[in-house]
N, C-alpha and C positions, 0 to 999 in steps of 0.2 A: 746592198754589199759589197759589191762590188768595188766600188768607188771606195767604200769606208778602209776596204782590205789595203787597196792600191793606196790610201791615204796614211793609214799605220805605216807602208813598208817607204815611204817618202819621211815621214816624222823619224823612223828609229833610223834611218838614214843621215836624218840632219841630226840628230842626237849622238852618231859616231861621227861628227865631227866635217861631215861631207857637204861639198857646198852643189845642191840640185836644187834647180828648180822645179814648181810645182807647175803643169799646163792642162790645157782643157781641151778633150779632144773629143769625137764621137765615131760612134761605129755600126752608122744609120745605116748601112748599104742604099742609100738614096743621092739625091743630086742635093749640089750643095744650095743651102738655105742661108736667109740674113740673121738666123738667131744666134748671138752674141755667145760663144763660147769663153774668149777672154775677152778682158778689157785693156786696152793698149792705149796712153797718151803717148804723142807725136810730135816733135815738131813739125813736122810736114806730111803730108801725105803721098809719101811715095814711098816705094819698094825697100830702099837704101834705108831710109829715117827706121822707118818701122821696123827691120830686120836689127838696126842696132841697137832699137830701144829692148828686144825679144833678145837677142845675145846680150846684153847689160842684166838681164833678169827684172828686168823694172817693169811688170806687168803685173794684170790680177787674173787667174785663173778662177773666171765665174764670170757673172753678168751684172757685176758696178763694179766702181770703180774705187780700188781700194790706194793710197797713196802715203806711203809711210819713207819717212828719215831720220835720222839721226845726225843731227848736224845737219851739215850740207848734205851728207851722203845717203840716195835713193834705194830703194828695195834691189836687191841684188849686188848691191857693194859691199865693204868688206872697211870696216872703219873702229878706232877705237873708242869704248865705252867711256870711259873714264870720267865723267862731270860731265855727262851730256845726257839728253831728253829726248825720249821719243815721239817726234807730232805724227799721227796720222788726221786723215783726210779720207771721208767717206762719203761720192755721189757721184748721180749720173747713172742710176737702176737701169735695166735695159728694158723697154716700156715693154715687151712681148713678154717678159721675165717676172715684173715686179708685179706682188700683188697687195694695192693698197691697205687692206684690210686687216694685213699678215703686220704681225710686232718682228722685228731684226733687232740685232744686237751684235754690238764689235765685243771681239776676245782676241785679246792678246796673248802670244805664249810665249814662253823660252826652252829652254832644253830644259828645265825644271818642271814644266806643263803650264796651264792656267795660270796667269799672275793679276790680269783684268779685265775686268768687265764690264760694259755700257751700251746700255738702251737706247736706240737712236728713236728717240720723239718724233723727229720730221724729217722723213724720208724725200722731199721735196726739194730739200735745199743741204748743200753740204753739211755735215758733221764733222766735229773736230774730237780729237783727245788727244793730250800728253800726258806724259807721266817722266820721273827720271828712272835711267834704266842701271841696272845692276852692272857693275863691269866683270862677276862675276859669272855672269849668263854667256852662252857660247851663241846665243845668236837671238834676236825679236821677229817675230812674227804675228798675223792679224788676218784675223777669219771674220766673215760676217756669217751670223748665225739666224736663221728662221725658225722663229721660235714658235712662231703657232704651228708648221710643218713639222717640228723637230728634225732638222736637215741642215749641212754646212751649207750657203747659200754662194760663199765664193772666198775664198784662198790668197792671200799677198804673199811673196814672195818675201823672207829671209831678208834681212841686215846679221851683216854676220862681224863677231868680235874679233877684230885685228890679234889683240893678246892672244886668244884660246885659238885661230885657227892657221894650221899648217901650209894651206897647198896657196895657190897664185893668185894674186890680187885681181881687183878688180881693171881691166884696163888695153 
């Protein structure tokens, strides 16, 4: 319930034109552990490289990798949408969170709501999804949904449309 309330606030902020990243955290009041809360792909296993990726917004809130791009622009970016395609890759389910007997799907959202959905048929390898983008959309973002348990498994950060975004750009 609390997570869904936080997600609603985040989506409301996105729909108002705010550039806000989704993150995962824990309030477990325990020692740290190895349970994955965010999935980050980095060029090096060094603090600076990891932080650069997080600062850019190119990571997933949740225990599976969601990698999205529009043209050369990855999640967290601001770019032009005219004539572009969104390409999504989902893979690297964290073994402690993944349930092999569950059904998962990719959901694509804009400020207009859910615009595309595709079931993940084989979660042991990367799944890809591509679609044309609408230049009237404020952003595109991706979620992985656990259909079996009826909950959002992971949130990908948005890619914002530079024609409709008035804030600072990445970089």
